[in-house]
C-alpha positions in Angstrom: -49.7 -14.4 7.8 -48.7 -13.3 11.3 -48.1 -9.8 12.8 -45.0 -9.3 14.9 -45.2 -6.4 17.3 -42.0 -4.3 17.0 -42.4 -2.7 20.3 -41.1 0.4 18.8 -42.8 3.4 17.4 -42.3 7.1 17.1 -38.7 7.2 18.6 -35.5 8.7 17.0 -37.8 11.3 15.4 -34.6 13.3 14.2 -33.8 10.4 11.9 -34.1 11.0 8.2 -34.3 8.6 5.4 -30.6 8.3 4.8 -30.2 7.1 8.3 -32.7 4.4 7.7 -31.1 3.3 4.6 -27.7 3.5 6.3 -28.9 0.7 8.8 -30.1 -1.6 6.0 -26.5 -1.2 4.3 -24.8 -1.5 7.7 -26.6 -4.8 8.4 -25.8 -6.1 4.9 -22.2 -5.4 5.2 -21.9 -7.0 8.6 -23.7 -10.1 7.3 -21.3 -10.3 4.3 -18.4 -10.0 6.8 -19.7 -12.6 9.1 -20.5 -15.2 6.6 -17.7 -14.3 4.2 -20.0 -14.0 1.3 -19.9 -11.5 -1.6 -20.3 -7.7 -0.9 -23.9 -6.3 -0.6 -25.4 -4.5 -3.6 -27.4 -1.3 -3.6 -29.5 -0.8 -6.7 -32.8 0.4 -8.3 -35.0 -1.7 -10.3 -37.1 -1.0 -13.2 -40.2 -0.1 -11.0 -38.3 2.4 -9.0 -37.8 0.2 -6.0 -34.5 0.5 -4.2 -32.8 -2.7 -3.0 -30.1 -3.4 -0.4 -29.2 -7.1 -1.1 -26.8 -9.3 0.8 -25.9 -13.0 0.0 -25.7 -14.2 3.7 -28.1 -16.6 5.8 -31.3 -14.7 5.3 -33.3 -12.6 7.8 -35.7 -14.3 10.1 -38.4 -12.6 12.1 -36.5 -13.8 15.2 -33.9 -11.1 14.2 -36.4 -8.4 15.0 -36.1 -9.2 18.6 -34.1 -6.3 20.4 -31.1 -7.8 22.1 -27.3 -7.7 22.1 -25.9 -9.8 19.2 -23.1 -12.0 20.5 -22.1 -12.8 17.0 -21.5 -9.2 16.3 -20.0 -8.2 19.7 -17.3 -11.0 19.3 -16.5 -9.8 15.6 -14.1 -6.9 15.5 -14.8 -6.1 11.8 -18.6 -5.6 11.9 -20.5 -2.3 12.6 -23.4 -3.1 14.7 -23.9 -4.6 18.0 -27.6 -4.6 18.9 -30.6 -6.1 17.1 -32.2 -2.6 17.1 -31.0 -0.8 14.2 -33.1 -2.6 11.8 -36.1 -1.7 13.8 -35.2 1.8 14.0 -34.9 1.9 10.1 -38.4 0.4 9.7 -40.0 2.9 12.0 -38.4 5.7 10.1 -39.5 4.3 6.9 -43.1 3.9 8.2 -43.0 7.4 9.6 -41.9 8.9 6.2 -44.4 7.0 4.1 -42.0 4.7 2.5 -43.1 1.3 1.4 -40.9 -1.7 2.6 -40.6 -5.3 1.7 -38.0 -7.7 3.3 -37.6 -10.9 1.4 -35.6 -14.1 2.4 -36.2 -17.9 2.2 -37.6 -17.6 5.6 -40.5 -15.3 4.7 -41.5 -11.9 3.5 -41.8 -8.9 6.0 -43.7 -5.8 5.4 -45.1 -3.1 7.9 -48.5 -2.5 9.2 -50.0 -0.3 12.1 -52.5 -2.6 14.0 -53.7 -3.1 17.7 -51.2 -4.2 20.0 -52.2 -7.9 21.4 -54.6 -7.8 24.4 -54.7 -4.1 24.3 -57.2 -3.2 21.6 -57.1 0.5 22.2 -53.4 0.7 21.3 -52.3 1.1 17.7 -48.6 0.2 17.2 -46.2 -0.7 14.4 -46.0 -4.4 13.6 -44.0 -6.5 11.1 -46.3 -8.7 8.9 -44.6 -12.0 8.3 -45.8 -14.0 5.3 -44.8 -17.1 3.4 -41.4 -16.5 1.4 -42.4 -15.2 -2.2 -39.0 -16.4 -3.5 -38.3 -19.6 -1.4 -34.8 -20.2 -3.3 -33.7 -16.7 -2.6 -30.1 -16.6 -1.1 -29.6 -13.9 1.7 -31.9 -11.0 2.3 -33.2 -8.5 -0.1 -34.5 -5.2 1.6 -36.7 -3.5 -0.9 -38.3 0.0 -0.3 -40.2 2.5 -2.5 -40.5 6.2 -2.3 -36.9 7.3 -1.6 -35.1 9.8 -3.9 -31.7 9.1 -5.6 -30.3 12.1 -3.6 -31.2 10.3 -0.2 -29.6 7.1 -1.5 -26.6 8.9 -2.3 -26.3 10.5 1.1 -26.7 7.2 2.8 -23.9 5.6 0.7 -21.6 8.4 1.2 -21.7 7.5 5.0 -19.7 4.2 3.9 -16.1 4.2 2.8 -16.7 1.2 0.4 -19.0 3.6 -1.7 -16.8 6.8 -1.6 -13.7 5.7 -3.4 -11.3 7.0 -0.5 -7.7 7.7 -1.0 -5.6 5.7 1.6 -2.6 7.4 2.8 -1.5 4.6 5.2 -2.7 1.5 6.8 -1.9 0.6 10.5 -3.0 -2.0 12.8 -5.3 0.4 14.4 -6.8 1.8 11.2 -6.2 3.9 8.1 -5.2 7.4 7.4 -7.4 9.0 4.7 -7.1 12.1 2.7 -9.9 14.5 3.5 -12.7 15.1 1.1 -13.2 18.7 0.9 -12.4 20.9 4.0 -13.8 18.5 6.6 -12.3 15.4 8.2 -14.4 12.4 8.9 -14.2 9.5 11.3 -15.1 6.2 10.2 -15.5 3.1 12.2 -15.1 -0.2 10.3 -16.0 1.8 7.2 -19.1 3.7 8.3 -18.9 7.4 9.3 -19.7 8.4 12.9 -18.3 11.8 13.2 -17.1 14.8 11.4 -14.2 16.8 12.3 -13.9 20.3 10.7 -10.5 21.0 11.8 -8.8 17.8 11.2 -5.9 17.3 8.7 -6.9 13.8 7.7 -9.9 11.5 7.9 -9.5 8.2 9.6 -11.1 4.7 9.5 -10.7 3.0 13.1 -10.7 -0.8 12.5 -9.3 -1.6 16.0 -12.1 -0.6 18.5 -11.3 0.4 22.1 -13.8 -0.2 25.1 -14.6 3.6 25.0 -15.5 3.4 21.4 -17.8 0.3 21.8 -19.4 2.0 24.8 -20.0 5.2 22.9 -21.5 3.5 19.9 -25.0 4.6 20.5 -28.0 3.7 18.6 -27.9 6.7 16.4 -24.3 5.9 15.4 -23.6 9.5 14.7 -21.8 12.6 16.1 -19.7 10.4 18.4 -17.8 12.7 20.9 -14.0 13.0 20.1 -13.1 11.7 23.5 -14.3 8.3 22.5 -11.9 8.0 19.5 -9.2 10.4 20.3 -6.8 7.7 21.6 -7.4 5.5 18.5 -6.5 8.5 16.2 -3.3 9.1 18.1 -2.4 5.4 17.9 -3.1 5.4 14.2 -0.9 8.6 13.6 1.9 7.3 15.9 1.9 4.0 13.9 2.1 5.5 10.4 5.3 5.4 8.5 4.0 6.9 5.3 6.6 10.0 4.2 3.4 11.8 2.7 1.5 11.8 6.1 4.8 12.6 7.9 5.4 15.6 5.6 2.0 16.8 5.9 2.0 16.9 9.6 5.4 18.6 9.6 4.1 21.3 7.3 1.2 21.9 9.6 3.6 22.1 12.5 4.7 25.6 11.0 1.2 26.9 11.5 1.2 26.6 15.2 2.8 29.9 15.8 -0.1 31.6 13.7 -2.8 29.5 15.5 -4.1 27.8 12.3 -2.7 24.3 12.8 -5.0 21.4 12.6 -6.2 19.6 15.7 -4.0 16.7 15.3 -1.0 18.9 16.0 -2.2 19.7 19.5 -0.6 16.4 20.6 3.1 16.7 21.3 3.7 13.0 20.6 2.3 13.3 17.2 4.4 16.3 16.5 7.5 14.3 17.4 6.5 11.4 15.5 6.1 13.4 12.4 9.6 14.7 13.0 11.1 11.3 13.4 9.3 9.8 10.5 10.3 12.8 8.1 13.9 12.8 9.2 14.2 9.0 8.4 13.2 9.5 4.7 14.2 13.0 3.8 17.0 15.5 4.5 15.5 18.0 6.9 16.7 20.5 9.4 14.3 21.2 12.3 14.9 24.5 14.0 13.0 26.8 16.1 11.8 30.3 15.2 14.5 31.5 17.7 17.3 29.7 16.0 16.2 30.9 12.5 16.4 34.4 13.8 19.7 34.0 15.9 21.7 31.6 13.5 20.6 32.6 9.9 24.2 31.6 8.8 23.7 28.0 9.7 20.2 28.0 8.3 21.6 29.2 5.0 24.6 26.7 5.1 21.9 23.9 5.5 19.9 25.1 2.6 23.1 25.2 0.6 23.7 21.6 1.8 20.3 20.7 0.3 18.4 20.4 3.5 14.6 21.3 3.7 14.0 23.7 6.6 11.3 23.2 8.9 10.3 25.4 11.8 9.1 23.6 14.9 7.7 24.9 18.2 10.4 25.8 21.1 9.0 22.9 23.2 9.3 20.3 20.4 12.7 21.6 19.5 13.9 20.8 23.0 12.2 17.4 23.0 13.7 16.3 19.8 17.2 17.5 20.6 19.6 14.5 20.8 17.1 11.9 19.9 17.0 9.5 16.9 14.6 8.8 14.1 12.9 5.5 12.8 16.1 4.2 11.3 18.1 5.1 14.4 19.9 8.1 12.7 20.1 11.5 14.7 17.4 13.8 14.2 19.0 16.8 12.4 18.3 19.7 14.7 20.7 22.7 14.9 23.1 21.3 17.3 23.4 18.0 15.3 23.6 19.9 11.9 26.5 22.1 13.5 28.5 18.7 14.4 27.7 17.3 10.9 28.9 20.6 9.2 32.1 20.6 11.1 32.8 17.1 10.6 32.3 17.6 6.9 35.5 19.9 6.4 38.6 17.9 5.1 41.7 19.9 5.0 45.1 19.2 3.4 47.5 21.7 4.6 50.0 23.6 2.6 53.3 24.9 3.8 53.6 28.6 2.8 57.1 27.8 1.5 55.5 25.4 -1.0 53.4 28.2 -2.6 54.4 29.4 -6.2 56.1 32.8 -6.5 52.8 34.6 -7.5 51.0 33.0 -4.6 53.8 34.0 -2.2 53.7 37.6 -3.4 50.0 37.7 -2.3 50.4 36.0 0.7 53.2 38.4 1.8 50.5 41.0 2.1 48.3 39.3 4.8 49.5 41.5 7.7 49.0 44.7 5.6 45.6 43.6 4.6 44.7 43.1 8.2 45.8 46.6 9.1 42.6 47.7 7.1 40.5 46.3 10.1 42.9 47.8 12.7 45.6 45.0 12.6 45.8 41.2 13.4 42.8 40.2 15.6 44.0 39.0 19.0 41.8 35.7 18.6 43.5 34.7 15.5 46.5 32.5 16.5 47.5 31.5 12.9 46.5 31.8 9.4 46.6 28.5 7.5 46.3 27.3 3.9 44.5 24.3 2.7 44.0 22.9 -0.9 40.7 21.4 0.3 37.8 22.6 2.5 34.6 20.6 2.1 33.6 17.7 -0.3 31.4 19.0 -3.3 28.8 16.7 -2.5 28.1 18.3 0.9 27.2 21.9 -0.4 26.4 23.4 -3.7 28.4 26.5 -2.6 32.2 26.1 -2.5 33.7 27.2 0.9 36.8 29.6 0.3 37.6 30.5 3.9 36.9 29.5 7.5 37.2 30.9 11.0 37.9 28.0 13.4 37.3 29.7 16.9 38.2 26.4 18.6 41.9 26.4 17.3 42.0 30.2 16.7 42.7 29.5 13.0 41.8 31.4 10.0 41.9 28.8 7.1 42.2 30.1 3.6 41.6 27.8 0.4 44.8 27.9 -1.7 42.9 28.7 -4.9 42.0 32.3 -3.4 45.7 33.0 -3.5 45.6 33.2 -7.2 44.7 37.0 -7.1 45.4 39.5 -4.5 41.5 40.7 -4.6 40.2 37.2 -3.8 42.8 36.6 -1.0 42.1 40.1 0.5 38.5 39.7 0.5 38.4 36.2 1.9 41.0 37.1 4.6 39.0 40.2 5.7 35.9 38.3 5.6 37.1 35.6 8.0 39.2 38.3 10.2 35.8 40.2 10.8 34.4 36.8 12.3 37.3 36.4 14.5 37.5 40.0 15.6 33.8 40.6 16.6 32.7 36.9 17.2 29.6 37.3 14.8 28.2 34.6 12.4 27.5 35.0 8.8 24.2 36.8 7.7 23.8 38.4 10.9 22.7 42.1 10.9 25.7 43.0 13.1 28.2 41.3 10.8 26.6 43.1 7.9 27.0 46.2 9.6 30.8 45.6 10.0 31.2 44.6 6.4 29.5 47.9 5.5 31.7 49.7 7.6 34.8 48.0 6.1 33.6 48.8 2.6 33.1 52.5 3.5 36.6 52.7 5.1 38.1 51.1 2.0 36.4 53.4 -0.3 37.2 56.5 1.8 41.0 55.5 1.7 40.9 55.0 -1.9 39.0 58.3 -2.6 41.3 60.2 -0.5 44.4 58.9 -2.1 42.9 59.5 -5.6 42.0 63.0 -4.5 45.5 63.5 -3.0 47.0 62.3 -6.4 44.7 64.5 -8.2 45.6 67.5 -6.2 49.3 66.6 -6.4 49.0 66.4 -10.3 47.1 69.7 -10.2 49.8 71.4 -8.1 52.5 70.2 -10.4 50.8 71.3 -13.4 50.2 74.7 -12.0 53.9 74.9 -10.8 55.0 73.9 -14.3 52.8 76.4 -15.9 54.2 79.4 -13.7 57.7 78.2 -14.6 56.9 78.3 -18.2 55.5 82.0 -18.0 58.7 82.9 -15.9 
């Protein structure tokens, strides 16, 4: 039996038992990755000893020397890099009164406090190295006694492999994970190193940057965001999952009220979400100003089956005229207008080809326009078409259109079936032409209201006039009768 001075005593006093167990699990995972052996096990035996067991090469007392591990430094998938995590764990166990026994084919290691070599007045923590109790054992069995189930659970929750994560997407830089609860978490090669209360997702970084490697301190917790923010952005900018894009895009609409998650502070992430979503869904991206200013187009887009997503003004400017992941134009307002205008298909009708009933209604067009003060100056021609838009483009059939570029009011032929339909559609489009207003705007509604009021007043006056005339005739007839 030999005593090995660990040269470590009461340091990292903020460590609790889950941190110590975490180190044993991390070492076991690293060993299984490096040696390509089966996954480590964490279990409790019938004597209430907990075990962290790997099936690698087996622990030697030389592994307790504090030094950088070239094998780990050169392997991108492992967690550790120094040979000090195990010593920190052993010191924590000893400080908390937990019994420890490490067994491999190279020997059994336990803990003892004894005098430091050549310094009899100093009592320090040593590892007692004894002959192997199980010479045929494969790998390393780290056994400890005096740790409750809840503490083991807390340690296991620091590793993705024990938490059954929901992976939303995998990229070459790492994974996007669904948050558990309300708090996001940052994992590095499957081990939690930080929590992010205002993150939309959790992340597992598998491609480490120099800043991450440098920041991975021996405590392996509470890493600063500056160390990993570049990698989180790289993961998000590499994702192609529609669900991730939709969630990011939905969160965009929380920016104006100040409740968006922190990932949405990155403009390139906002743009990526738009480009991803546009490539898989029928979405119109509009700013709040455009929603207020062009409600007619927003309603037209809804009618055409578009999902409407509000984006910040700076993002709306940035995506204008750009393309999505598949090379198609991102559908912002100007793009939609172009697509909307291009969707109309006209089959012109010569008024002389109308039926006699249609021609009777058509003949009233100037009389109808007198109701709004006569033929609007902007209207060069009133045209008839049997077609307007393909049915597949919109769920609402377009009956009339004001085309300011040509100065045309276009009426769908089916509207000429009745004087009421024709008059209503013609007046609607003539108001657009006369006042240059879009549908659904408050000003347009005001003019429609005035028109309705004027028509009602005309009808009421005419009816009143007729009634008065009838009364006068009746009174006159009565007077003649008495005479």
